[in-house]
Phi, psi and omega in degrees: 000122188292152182271129177307145180308315183299324180285333175295318183291323177300315179295321181296314185294322176300316181290326178291322180295316181294315180298315177300313184299321180296329182289332183281313181230113182255122182248125177203182179294337177264356187215078181259139187219161169235130178249132182232136172238126180209165183233161178206158176245143174238147184232150177207147175298138179293137175244357179221152175218145173244116180261131179272130178225151176187181179208169168226134180232145186241163177200164181286339174213176184299321182293318184285328179290321180291324181293319176292318173302314176299324179294316181291318177312303181299321183292322179294308182293327177294319180297317184291318178293323177294336180270008171093015177280123181293149184305316182290353177270352181256116180240129178294136179256307183200157178203145180195153171228122187217154169299147176286126181283144182299327187283349177269346184247025185296333183266358181282151178285165173308309185302317181292323178296326180287329179275343187242073176271325179235151180228149174239133177232141178209145179221156180220159162244140183237112181263131184207179177294147185303323182293340179268003185301309182298326178293319174302306183298320178300311180300317180299309183300315182292343177263002173119006180281090190262012172222083186215167170139335184285136182231135176240119187265145184206181175238141181296326182249075182295328182293322177296321179293323185286323175297323178296318178292323179299312180300318177298321179293321179292321181291322178296316180299322178297315181297318180292315179297327175299317183291321176298316180294322179297322177296331178264012182049045178238170174256130181288126182268196182281164176292125179253341180199147176204142175226151184236126181233114178275124181294144176290131182229129177288174176296156183253087177286141179277316181210153176228103183283144173285167179304126178259101193268057176287135177288338179213156184302151181295152179301153182296333189285349185290128177288155177294157179297149176278093186247127182246135180285128180274181174275146177259141182249134176233136181244147177221146172242129181243133167250122183235144178238121179247148174274160177224150185234000000 
């Protein structure tokens, strides 16, 4: 009875998979190995921060909304530059001018609805030293950035932190391999192969503030928020193969 084509393909793929695996790790009396996969994290104090700042401004028509938005936009960037933030550290994220949608104004009074027919929104990201994060946010909010607050922390030398995580993972792999070798009444030999895969990690935000819909900039006497830089984490996964004797 002929074997169906689907079964033939499945058998072929299984043989290929076994063969490919055998090519990666050959176990025999002449080549005995222990393979370990393990992960580790490395930590370091954050020394950089990216602050998200932005605003929304309204007007009774498109022209008045745009005029108010332009005024607020230039006031925010001027305040940041006056505070010593380099121009190349201020990156535009988005900007738009649109009619106000009815589903967004349900909680407004009739007077507010009449005054807010159009809206201008703009946002930036500002990268600075970790110690300056609260200052950047404070300067921007007092200049009119009423939609701000998210902070993403990092380290300037991310590669060094990643290398530290990889070393910790490899050290852990060696310890596990040593325990396995002892259980087999064997002697752990040298490392014969290792690979490092850094897991994909998104940014680590400290806080995400809701839109602060202040009608006017905060008073100058208000102190900046008390913001503390957290530690940044890098992770590494190591696949290591050791010989045993």
